[in-house]
C-alpha positions in Angstrom: 14.7 -144.5 -51.1 11.1 -143.9 -52.3 9.9 -141.0 -54.3 7.7 -140.0 -51.4 10.7 -139.8 -49.1 12.6 -137.7 -51.7 9.7 -135.2 -51.8 9.7 -135.0 -48.0 13.5 -134.2 -48.0 13.0 -131.6 -50.8 10.2 -129.9 -48.8 12.3 -129.9 -45.7 15.2 -128.3 -47.6 12.9 -125.6 -49.1 11.5 -124.8 -45.7 15.1 -124.5 -44.3 16.0 -122.2 -47.2 13.0 -120.0 -46.6 14.0 -119.6 -43.0 17.5 -118.8 -44.0 16.5 -116.1 -46.4 14.0 -114.7 -43.9 16.7 -114.5 -41.2 19.1 -112.8 -43.6 16.4 -110.3 -44.8 15.5 -109.5 -41.2 19.2 -109.0 -40.3 19.8 -106.8 -43.3 16.7 -104.7 -42.5 18.1 -104.1 -39.0 21.8 -103.6 -39.9 21.8 -102.9 -43.6 25.3 -103.2 -44.9 26.7 -102.2 -41.6 29.7 -104.1 -40.3 31.5 -104.0 -37.0 34.0 -101.5 -38.3 31.2 -99.1 -39.3 29.5 -99.4 -36.0 32.0 -97.0 -34.6 30.6 -94.2 -36.7 27.8 -93.7 -34.1 30.3 -92.3 -31.7 31.3 -88.8 -32.5 34.3 -88.8 -30.1 35.9 -91.8 -31.8 36.3 -93.7 -28.5 35.1 -96.9 -30.1 37.9 -96.7 -32.7 40.3 -96.7 -29.8 38.4 -99.6 -28.2 38.7 -101.6 -31.4 42.4 -100.8 -31.7 43.0 -101.8 -28.1 41.1 -104.9 -28.6 43.1 -105.9 -31.7 46.3 -105.2 -29.7 45.2 -107.4 -26.9 43.7 -110.2 -29.1 46.5 -112.6 -28.3 46.0 -112.0 -24.6 42.3 -112.8 -24.9 43.1 -116.0 -26.8 45.5 -117.0 -24.1 43.1 -116.3 -21.3 40.5 -118.4 -22.9 42.7 -121.2 -24.0 40.0 -121.8 -26.7 39.9 -122.1 -30.5 40.2 -119.6 -33.3 38.9 -116.1 -33.1 37.0 -115.1 -36.2 34.5 -112.5 -37.4 30.9 -113.7 -37.4 27.3 -112.5 -37.9 24.9 -114.3 -35.6 21.1 -114.1 -36.1 18.7 -115.5 -33.5 15.1 -116.6 -34.0 14.0 -114.1 -31.3 15.3 -111.3 -33.5 18.6 -110.6 -31.7 21.6 -110.1 -33.8 25.4 -110.0 -33.2 28.2 -109.1 -35.5 31.9 -109.1 -34.5 34.6 -111.3 -33.2 33.6 -114.8 -32.0 35.3 -117.7 -30.3 34.0 -121.0 -29.0 30.3 -120.0 -29.3 30.9 -116.7 -27.5 31.3 -113.1 -28.5 35.0 -112.6 -27.7 36.9 -109.5 -28.7 35.1 -106.5 -30.3 31.5 -106.7 -31.5 28.0 -105.3 -31.6 24.9 -106.9 -30.2 21.4 -105.6 -30.9 18.4 -106.8 -28.9 14.9 -106.8 -30.2 13.8 -104.2 -27.7 16.2 -101.7 -29.2 19.1 -101.9 -26.7 22.5 -101.9 -28.3 26.0 -102.7 -27.0 29.1 -101.9 -29.0 32.4 -102.7 -27.5 34.7 -105.3 -26.0 33.6 -108.8 -25.0 35.1 -111.7 -23.0 33.6 -115.1 -23.1 30.2 -113.7 -23.9 30.2 -111.0 -21.3 30.6 -107.3 -21.8 34.1 -106.7 -20.4 36.3 -103.7 -21.3 35.4 -100.4 -22.9 32.0 -100.2 -24.6 28.9 -98.2 -25.2 25.4 -99.3 -24.2 22.3 -97.5 -25.5 18.7 -97.8 -24.5 15.7 -97.3 -26.7 14.7 -94.4 -24.4 17.7 -92.5 -25.6 19.8 -93.1 -22.5 23.5 -94.0 -23.1 26.3 -95.3 -21.0 29.8 -95.1 -22.3 32.8 -96.4 -20.4 34.1 -99.5 -18.7 32.4 -102.8 -18.2 33.3 -105.9 -16.1 31.5 -109.2 -16.3 28.4 -107.5 -17.9 28.2 -104.7 -15.3 28.9 -101.0 -15.7 32.1 -101.1 -13.6 35.0 -98.7 -13.7 35.0 -95.2 -15.1 32.1 -94.1 -17.3 29.5 -91.6 -18.3 25.7 -92.1 -18.1 23.4 -89.8 -19.9 19.7 -90.3 -19.0 16.8 -89.9 -21.5 15.8 -86.6 -20.0 19.3 -85.2 -19.9 20.7 -86.2 -16.4 24.4 -86.8 -16.8 26.8 -88.7 -14.4 30.5 -88.8 -15.0 32.6 -90.8 -12.6 33.3 -94.2 -11.1 31.0 -97.3 -11.0 30.9 -100.6 -9.2 28.4 -103.3 -10.4 26.0 -100.9 -12.1 26.1 -98.5 -9.1 27.8 -95.1 -8.8 30.6 -95.8 -6.4 33.6 -93.6 -5.8 34.1 -90.0 -7.1 31.7 -88.6 -9.6 29.8 -85.6 -10.8 26.1 -85.6 -11.6 24.2 -82.8 -13.3 20.4 -83.0 -13.0 17.8 -81.8 -15.5 16.3 -79.4 -12.9 19.6 -77.5 -12.8 21.0 -79.1 -9.5 24.5 -80.5 -9.5 26.4 -82.8 -7.1 30.2 -83.3 -7.1 31.8 -85.7 -4.6 31.8 -89.2 -3.2 29.2 -91.9 -4.0 28.6 -95.3 -2.4 26.2 -97.9 -3.7 24.5 -95.4 -5.9 23.9 -92.6 -3.4 25.8 -89.6 -2.2 28.1 -90.6 0.7 30.8 -89.1 2.8 32.0 -85.7 1.5 30.6 -83.7 -1.4 29.2 -80.5 -2.8 25.6 -80.1 -3.8 24.4 -76.9 -5.6 20.8 -76.2 -6.2 19.5 -74.4 -9.3 18.6 -71.3 -7.3 22.2 -70.8 -6.2 22.0 -72.3 -2.7 24.9 -74.7 -1.9 25.9 -77.3 0.7 29.4 -78.5 1.2 30.0 -81.3 3.7 29.1 -84.9 4.6 26.4 -87.1 3.3 25.0 -90.5 4.3 22.8 -92.7 2.2 22.0 -89.8 -0.2 21.0 -87.4 2.6 22.8 -84.5 4.3 24.2 -85.9 7.5 27.3 -85.1 9.6 29.4 -81.9 9.5 28.7 -79.4 6.8 28.0 -75.8 5.7 24.8 -74.6 3.9 25.1 -71.3 2.1 21.9 -69.5 0.9 22.2 -67.4 -2.2 21.3 -64.3 -0.2 24.5 -64.6 1.9 23.1 -66.4 5.0 25.0 -69.5 6.1 24.7 -72.4 8.6 27.8 -74.3 9.8 27.4 -77.3 12.0 26.0 -80.7 12.4 23.2 -82.3 10.3 20.9 -85.3 10.6 18.4 -86.5 7.9 18.8 -83.3 5.9 18.3 -80.9 8.8 20.5 -79.1 11.4 20.8 -81.3 14.5 23.3 -80.7 17.3 25.9 -78.0 17.7 25.9 -75.3 15.0 26.2 -71.7 14.0 23.9 -69.5 11.9 25.6 -66.5 10.3 24.1 -63.3 8.9 25.8 -61.4 6.0 26.7 -58.5 8.4 28.8 -60.8 10.5 26.4 -61.4 13.4 25.7 -65.0 14.3 23.6 -67.4 16.5 25.4 -70.3 18.2 23.8 -73.2 20.0 22.1 -76.6 19.9 19.8 -77.1 17.0 16.7 -79.4 16.7 13.5 -79.4 14.8 11.8 -79.8 18.2 11.7 -76.2 19.6 11.9 -77.6 23.2 15.3 -79.0 22.5 16.7 -75.8 20.9 19.0 -73.6 22.9 21.6 -71.0 22.0 22.8 -67.4 22.1 22.9 -64.5 19.6 26.2 -62.6 19.0 26.0 -59.2 17.2 28.6 -57.9 14.8 32.1 -58.2 16.3 31.3 -61.4 18.2 30.6 -59.7 21.6 28.4 -61.7 23.9 24.8 -60.3 24.1 24.0 -58.0 26.9 21.9 -59.5 29.7 18.2 -59.0 29.0 18.7 -58.5 25.2 16.3 -60.5 23.1 16.7 -61.4 19.5 13.7 -60.9 17.4 14.4 -64.0 15.4 13.4 -67.6 15.7 15.8 -70.5 14.8 12.8 -72.3 13.4 13.1 -69.9 10.4 16.2 -71.8 9.4 14.2 -75.0 9.0 11.5 -73.1 7.1 14.3 -71.7 4.8 15.4 -75.3 4.0 12.0 -76.3 2.8 12.2 -77.6 -0.8 16.0 -78.2 -0.6 15.8 -81.9 -1.0 18.6 -83.9 -2.7 17.4 -84.8 -6.2 17.3 -88.6 -6.8 17.4 -88.3 -10.6 16.2 -91.0 -13.0 16.2 -94.7 -12.5 17.7 -97.0 -15.1 14.8 -99.1 -16.5 16.9 -102.1 -17.3 20.6 -102.7 -16.5 23.1 -103.9 -19.0 23.9 -107.0 -16.9 20.2 -107.9 -17.2 20.3 -108.1 -21.0 20.6 -111.7 -21.8 22.9 -113.0 -24.5 21.5 -115.8 -26.6 23.8 -118.7 -27.6 22.5 -121.3 -30.0 23.5 -124.3 -32.1 20.5 -126.2 -33.4 20.6 -129.6 -35.1 17.4 -128.5 -36.9 19.0 -125.5 -38.6 17.0 -123.0 -36.6 19.7 -120.3 -36.7 22.4 -119.5 -39.1 25.9 -118.2 -38.8 27.9 -116.2 -41.4 31.5 -116.9 -40.5 34.5 -115.0 -41.8 37.8 -116.7 -40.8 41.0 -114.9 -40.2 42.2 -115.6 -43.7 39.1 -114.0 -45.3 37.2 -117.2 -46.3 33.4 -117.0 -45.8 31.1 -119.9 -44.9 27.4 -120.0 -44.1 25.8 -122.9 -42.4 23.7 -124.2 -39.5 25.5 -124.8 -36.2 24.1 -127.6 -34.0 22.9 -126.4 -30.6 20.1 -126.7 -28.1 16.6 -126.4 -29.5 15.8 -123.9 -26.9 17.6 -120.6 -26.8 20.0 -120.6 -23.8 20.8 -117.4 -21.9 24.3 -116.8 -20.6 23.6 -113.7 -18.5 20.3 -114.5 -16.9 18.3 -117.2 -15.3 15.5 -118.0 -17.7 14.5 -121.6 -17.9 11.7 -123.4 -19.7 9.3 -125.6 -17.8 10.4 -128.9 -19.3 11.1 -131.7 -16.8 14.0 -134.1 -16.6 12.1 -136.8 -18.6 11.6 -134.3 -21.5 15.3 -133.5 -21.5 16.2 -137.2 -21.6 13.7 -137.7 -24.5 15.5 -135.3 -26.8 18.3 -136.5 -29.1 20.5 -133.5 -28.6 24.2 -133.4 -28.1 25.2 -130.4 -26.0 28.5 -129.1 -24.7 27.8 -125.7 -23.2 30.7 -123.9 -21.6 32.6 -127.2 -21.2 29.8 -129.0 -19.2 27.6 -131.7 -20.5 24.1 -130.7 -19.7 22.8 -134.2 -18.9 25.8 -134.8 -16.5 25.4 -131.3 -14.9 21.7 -132.0 -14.2 21.6 -135.7 -13.4 25.1 -136.6 -12.1 28.4 -135.2 -11.2 31.9 -135.2 -12.7 34.9 -136.7 -10.9 35.7 -134.3 -8.1 32.7 -132.1 -8.7 31.5 -130.4 -5.5 28.0 -131.2 -4.2 26.0 -129.3 -1.7 25.6 -131.0 1.7 22.1 -132.3 2.4 19.7 -129.6 3.7 19.7 -129.5 7.5 16.6 -129.4 9.5 15.5 -126.2 11.3 18.0 -125.9 14.1 17.0 -126.6 17.7 14.3 -128.3 19.7 11.2 -126.2 20.5 10.8 -125.7 24.3 7.3 -126.8 25.2 5.7 -127.3 28.6 7.4 -130.3 30.2 10.8 -129.5 28.8 13.5 -129.4 31.5 14.3 -125.8 30.7 10.7 -124.7 30.2 10.5 -122.6 33.4 13.9 -121.1 32.7 12.6 -119.9 29.3 9.5 -118.4 30.9 11.7 -116.6 33.5 13.9 -115.2 30.7 10.9 -114.0 28.7 9.3 -112.4 31.8 12.6 -110.6 32.6 13.2 -109.3 29.1 9.6 -108.0 28.9 10.1 -106.2 32.2 13.5 -104.7 31.3 12.7 -103.6 27.8 9.1 -102.5 28.5 10.0 -100.4 31.5 9.4 -96.7 31.0 12.7 -94.8 30.7 13.8 -91.3 29.7 15.0 -90.7 26.1 18.4 -92.2 25.5 21.3 -90.1 24.4 24.3 -91.8 22.7 26.6 -89.8 24.9 26.8 -91.9 28.1 28.5 -90.9 31.3 31.3 -93.1 32.6 29.1 -94.1 35.6 26.8 -96.0 33.2 29.6 -98.5 32.5 30.3 -99.2 36.2 30.0 -103.0 36.8 28.0 -102.1 39.9 25.3 -100.7 37.7 22.9 -103.6 38.0 19.2 -103.9 38.9 17.7 -106.8 40.8 13.9 -107.5 40.4 12.0 -110.1 42.3 9.3 -112.1 40.4 6.9 -113.8 42.8 4.3 -116.1 41.1 1.4 -114.0 42.5 2.9 -110.8 41.0 4.0 -107.6 42.7 3.7 -103.8 42.3 6.2 -104.0 39.4 5.9 -107.5 38.0 2.9 -109.4 36.6 1.6 -112.8 38.0 3.1 -115.8 36.3 3.0 -119.6 36.3 6.7 -120.2 36.8 8.5 -120.6 40.1 9.7 -117.5 42.0 12.9 -116.1 40.7 15.1 -113.0 40.8 16.1 -111.1 37.7 19.3 -109.1 37.3 20.0 -106.5 34.6 23.6 -105.6 34.0 24.4 -102.0 32.9 20.8 -101.5 31.6 21.3 -98.0 30.3 24.3 -99.1 28.2 22.5 -102.0 26.6 19.4 -99.9 26.0 21.6 -97.4 24.2 23.4 -100.2 22.2 20.0 -101.4 21.0 19.2 -97.9 19.8 22.6 -97.7 18.2 21.9 -101.0 16.4 18.5 -99.5 15.3 16.5 -102.2 17.1 12.9 -101.4 17.7 12.0 -102.2 21.4 8.6 -103.6 20.4 10.1 -105.9 17.7 12.8 -107.0 20.1 10.3 -108.0 22.8 8.1 -109.7 20.2 11.0 -111.8 18.9 12.1 -113.0 22.3 8.9 -112.8 24.4 6.2 -113.4 21.8 3.8 -116.3 21.7 6.3 -118.5 19.9 8.6 -120.5 22.1 12.4 -120.4 22.0 14.4 -123.3 20.4 17.2 -125.0 22.3 20.1 -126.3 20.2 20.4 -130.0 20.4 23.7 -130.1 22.3 25.8 -127.5 24.2 28.9 -126.0 22.7 32.4 -127.0 23.5 32.5 -124.4 26.2 29.6 -126.0 28.0 27.2 -123.1 27.1 23.7 -123.7 25.9 22.3 -121.8 23.0 18.7 -120.8 22.3 17.3 -119.3 19.1 14.2 -117.1 18.8 11.5 -118.5 16.5 12.3 -115.8 13.8 16.0 -116.7 14.0 16.9 -113.0 14.6 18.5 -113.5 18.1 20.6 -116.1 19.8 20.7 -116.4 23.6 23.7 -118.0 25.1 24.4 -119.1 28.7 27.8 -117.8 29.8 30.1 -118.2 32.8 30.7 -115.6 35.6 34.2 -115.1 34.2 32.8 -114.1 30.8 30.4 -111.7 32.4 33.3 -110.0 34.2 35.2 -109.8 30.9 32.3 -108.1 29.1 31.7 -105.6 31.9 35.4 -104.8 32.0 35.5 -104.1 28.2 32.0 -102.7 27.9 33.1 -99.0 27.6 35.7 -99.8 24.9 33.2 -102.1 23.1 30.5 -99.3 23.1 33.0 -96.7 21.7 34.2 -99.2 19.1 30.7 -99.6 17.7 30.1 -95.9 17.8 33.3 -95.3 15.8 33.0 -98.1 13.2 29.5 -98.9 12.0 30.9 -101.7 9.8 32.6 -103.5 12.6 32.5 -107.3 12.3 32.4 -107.9 16.1 29.4 -109.7 17.5 26.5 -107.4 18.5 25.4 -107.8 22.1 21.8 -106.6 23.0 21.5 -107.5 26.7 23.3 -109.1 29.6 21.1 -110.7 32.3 21.0 -113.2 35.1 18.2 -115.4 36.4 18.5 -116.6 40.1 16.1 -119.4 41.0 15.0 -119.1 44.7 14.6 -122.0 47.0 17.1 -124.5 48.3 19.2 -124.7 45.1 19.4 -121.0 44.3 21.1 -121.6 40.9 22.2 -118.7 38.9 22.0 -118.7 35.1 23.7 -115.8 33.2 22.6 -115.0 29.6 24.0 -112.9 26.8 21.6 -111.9 23.9 23.4 -111.7 20.5 22.4 -111.1 16.9 22.2 -114.3 14.8 24.7 -113.7 11.9 22.9 -116.3 9.7 19.4 -114.8 10.0 18.6 -114.5 6.2 16.1 -115.3 3.6 18.8 -117.4 1.9 19.7 -121.0 2.9 23.2 -121.2 4.3 24.8 -124.1 2.4 28.3 -124.0 4.1 29.4 -122.7 7.5 33.0 -122.2 8.6 34.5 -121.3 12.0 38.0 -120.0 11.2 40.8 -119.2 13.7 44.1 -119.6 11.7 45.3 -122.5 13.9 45.5 -126.2 12.9 45.4 -128.3 16.1 42.0 -130.0 16.4 40.6 -127.6 13.7 38.6 -130.1 11.8 35.0 -131.4 12.1 34.6 -134.7 13.9 31.6 -135.7 11.7 31.9 -138.2 8.9 31.1 -136.9 5.4 27.7 -138.7 5.4 26.5 -136.8 8.4 27.6 -133.3 7.3 24.6 -131.1 6.4 23.9 -127.4 5.9 24.0 -126.8 9.7 27.4 -128.4 10.3 30.1 -126.0 11.4 33.3 -126.8 9.5 36.7 -125.6 10.6 40.1 -124.4 9.3 41.3 -127.8 8.0 37.9 -128.4 6.3 38.1 -125.1 4.3 38.3 -125.7 0.6 37.6 -122.2 -0.7 39.3 -118.8 -1.1 36.9 -115.9 -0.8 37.1 -113.1 -3.4 35.4 -109.7 -2.7 34.9 -106.8 -5.0 37.7 -104.2 -4.7 35.8 -101.6 -2.5 34.4 -104.3 -0.2 37.8 -106.0 0.0 39.5 -102.7 1.0 36.9 -102.0 3.6 37.1 -105.6 4.9 40.9 -105.4 5.4 40.6 -102.1 7.2 37.9 -103.4 9.5 39.7 -106.6 10.3 42.7 -104.6 11.4 40.5 -102.3 13.5 38.6 -105.1 15.1 41.8 -107.2 15.9 43.5 -104.1 17.4 40.5 -103.6 19.6 40.4 -107.2 20.8 44.2 -107.2 21.3 44.0 -104.1 23.5 41.3 -105.8 25.6 43.5 -108.9 26.0 41.0 -111.1 24.1 42.0 -114.3 22.3 40.4 -117.5 20.9 37.9 -115.6 18.8 37.1 -116.7 15.3 35.6 -115.6 12.0 32.3 -117.3 11.3 31.5 -117.5 7.6 28.4 -118.6 5.8 27.9 -119.3 2.1 24.9 -119.4 -0.1 25.7 -120.9 -3.5 23.7 -119.2 -6.3 24.1 -121.9 -9.0 23.3 -125.5 -8.3 22.0 -128.3 -10.5 18.9 -130.5 -9.9 21.1 -133.2 -8.4 22.6 -130.7 -6.0 26.0 -130.2 -7.7 27.6 -126.8 -7.7 27.9 -125.1 -11.1 31.0 -122.9 -11.5 30.5 -119.3 -12.6 30.5 -119.0 -16.3 29.1 -122.5 -16.6 25.4 -121.9 -16.7 23.3 -124.9 -17.5 19.5 -125.6 -17.4 19.3 -126.6 -13.8 15.6 -126.9 -13.1 14.2 -126.2 -9.6 16.5 -125.4 -6.7 17.4 -127.6 -3.8 14.5 -126.8 -1.5 11.3 -124.9 -1.9 11.1 -121.7 0.0 14.9 -121.1 -0.4 15.0 -118.1 -2.7 17.3 -118.1 -5.7 19.6 -115.1 -6.2 20.0 -114.8 -10.0 22.0 -112.1 -11.8 18.7 -110.2 -12.3 18.0 -110.6 -8.5 21.4 -109.1 -7.7 20.8 -106.2 -10.1 17.4 -105.4 -8.6 18.7 -105.7 -5.1 21.4 -103.2 -5.8 19.1 -100.9 -7.9 16.4 -100.6 -5.2 17.5 -98.2 -2.5 15.0 -99.6 0.0 16.9 -102.9 -0.1 20.5 -101.5 0.1 20.3 -101.6 3.9 20.3 -105.4 3.6 23.8 -105.4 2.0 26.6 -104.3 4.2 30.1 -105.6 5.1 29.5 -109.2 6.2 25.8 -109.4 5.4 24.1 -110.4 2.2 27.3 -109.7 0.2 27.4 -110.9 -3.4 30.9 -112.4 -4.0 32.8 -115.3 -5.5 34.7 -118.2 -4.0 37.5 -120.1 -5.6 37.9 -123.8 -4.9 41.1 -124.8 -3.3 42.7 -128.3 -3.0 45.4 -129.4 -0.5 48.3 -131.2 -1.8 48.5 -135.0 -1.2 50.0 -135.8 2.1 49.5 -132.3 3.4 46.4 -132.8 5.5 47.6 -130.2 8.0 48.1 -127.6 5.3 45.9 -124.7 6.3 45.3 -123.1 2.9 44.9 -125.2 -0.2 46.1 -124.5 -3.7 43.8 -122.4 -5.9 42.2 -124.3 -8.8 40.7 -121.4 -10.9 37.3 -122.9 -10.3 34.9 -120.1 -9.2 31.4 -120.1 -7.8 28.9 -117.2 -7.3 27.8 -116.9 -3.7 26.2 -114.7 -1.2 28.4 -114.3 1.9 27.8 -113.7 5.6 30.7 -113.3 8.1 31.5 -111.9 11.5 33.8 -112.2 14.5 32.4 -114.3 17.3 33.5 -115.7 20.8 35.1 -112.4 22.0 34.7 -113.0 25.7 37.8 -115.2 26.4 40.7 -113.3 27.8 44.2 -114.7 28.3 43.6 -115.8 31.9 45.6 -118.3 34.0 43.7 -121.3 32.5 44.6 -120.3 29.0 48.2 -119.7 30.0 48.4 -123.2 31.5 46.8 -124.7 28.4 49.4 -123.0 26.2 52.2 -124.3 28.4 50.9 -127.8 28.4 50.1 -128.1 24.7 53.3 -126.4 23.7 55.2 -129.4 25.1 53.2 -131.9 23.0 52.6 -129.9 19.8 53.9 -127.1 17.7 53.2 -123.9 19.7 52.1 -122.1 16.5 49.4 -124.6 15.8 47.4 -124.3 19.0 44.6 -121.8 19.7 45.7 -120.8 23.2 48.4 -118.1 22.6 49.1 -114.6 23.8 46.5 -112.1 22.4 49.2 -110.2 20.4 50.4 -113.4 18.8 46.8 -114.6 18.3 45.8 -111.3 16.6 48.8 -111.4 14.3 48.3 -115.0 13.3 44.5 -114.5 12.8 45.0 -111.6 10.5 47.8 -113.3 8.5 45.4 -116.2 7.9 42.4 -114.2 7.1 44.3 -112.0 4.6 45.4 -115.2 2.8 42.0 -116.6 2.3 40.2 -113.3 1.5 41.4 -111.8 -1.7 40.4 -109.1 -4.1 38.3 -110.2 -7.0 40.1 -109.1 -10.1 37.3 -110.0 -12.5 
């Protein structure tokens, strides 16, 4: 070795030493002589001492759950200025510890595999504090949040949102006590304003809505129905002396009606007039808005945790083993700082990664393999499917049929009609309620001229479907634009097993299906029960129907084509990677495509299912209740052969298209296709935090969840449900009940009798509605589970 080389080594050692001393100095300036044990002194109530004791008591349990190495006390200093001190295992905070970010955020509490899990305290530089339970980095469980200006919430949380029972005191003096859902007041509660006015009753999406009583501080009171924060519908206004006004309330004076009753409740004498206007009640409610309170600037789950091991000695660890020995040294890791709880990536390409001489084993996955190749048995996304359907241009065999459909829809929806009330008379559901309209090419008094052949258009129960569209909050102009706009419909490449043809609107919002006359009769027969079911349960998973129509072509053929217009369950900004049609039966319930031909549009079936679906506790409970309600409704209507359609968007994939299990974040580069948005942890937080976007998350739509991989035992190809593997993936889920127009008619009874001779009767789809409902529910409740994370 030359003298010059020795000097180079010496200079490198001196530079490393300076970095080490600077890192220690910076850490000492932040923490001083503070240790994890002293961090509890910040909490006057001593809760963190309890946390620490609980953590020590459960230390063996944590070790067992990780199956990892030794748990020891460590002080970690990162080049970006972050610092952690506390219990550590396998490159993760694990146990009890304190993390300080450079922006001033601090977390002190329990950790599990690098995520805030258990009891802890998170403080913001603004002065805001959350103290309570965490799960997977989220505020989840019971906890108290104190805002920087003094707002205080004490109650239950789910994924950073107030969800469950809680009490919130606002800085302006208002106070709310009651139920919360997704961060807003929901269902029953009590809101008291600073001036003494008080409302007790129902809320919806943070607004007074439903039945409730508003009491003014001067003794006046209103009892009745509310909508959007104002009296709407039947209600009674009471004066302090006992007199009252009872009637129908509306902000529109023309819709108001009612009677005044003096003290004693006697009816008013004929000709008596009350010198009082109900509009004064609306004036008295001015300024009685529900306070929204403060927004959290950054959520705990958005704070990224840096993990490092650099071969260049860029970061240093002070390790205290369980026997008290201390060692200080550099740990080899990635040159770049990796983030466990976020989605940050550098712009380096694959060639740059390969050019580095770095050994990495992050969360048990080799980075090069995770990016450039798979492991034995590792799941890979199917190839991205093309946009579904063939656009129907002029010259297509069904071009005129499409024009007829669009002309009929435009006529039906655009026709002037009186305001629709949700309370329909029984006569509206009469199957004889149908309207025929003739469409000659030259036009008529009621129809425009067109370039198609002459046809007749039939509307079934038009008032009912117009009301359903209102119930589903569908704007008539948007509805017409989707179906009848300048963009043509798309016909799916092949008809379904039933022989029906499917058409998609260009914006993918609606699906149009040709149906048989028998299916029309089934829908008209159950239409009243269907309508009442949707009015009673807004979270129902049953398919939404927007219109039922028929086109009759005139001429020698006089062919009739009947259409049903439905919502497209998979209309989303996210690419659907996997689709499953699930019934709970096994006979013939597998895809007939070879593996090489399966893409993102392929509908897989029961025997192709290789996942268990795990929902957060409140969603899981609501899901179970709704499945029971929907199956009871379909059973009562003698419906069978329906299925649960499930779509999955996987949030974590590698460049090569392999699925990355949750908790195994690796640098993955760009996602599988441009234009398919990525839902990172921060995206989920922002989606949940922004009230304007909450409407996009509901039961069965845009639901963040996890799936657990399952594997069938060898030789058990007909095993419906595989064995869980403990391998989880973060997903966004879509699901709903489809194909609800098949009743147990004579053809299905014959099919059941014939197949029962050849196969196990429990394995076939065609069974009695009661048996079908029971089997369907049993299957669904085995593959959908509560996420205990």
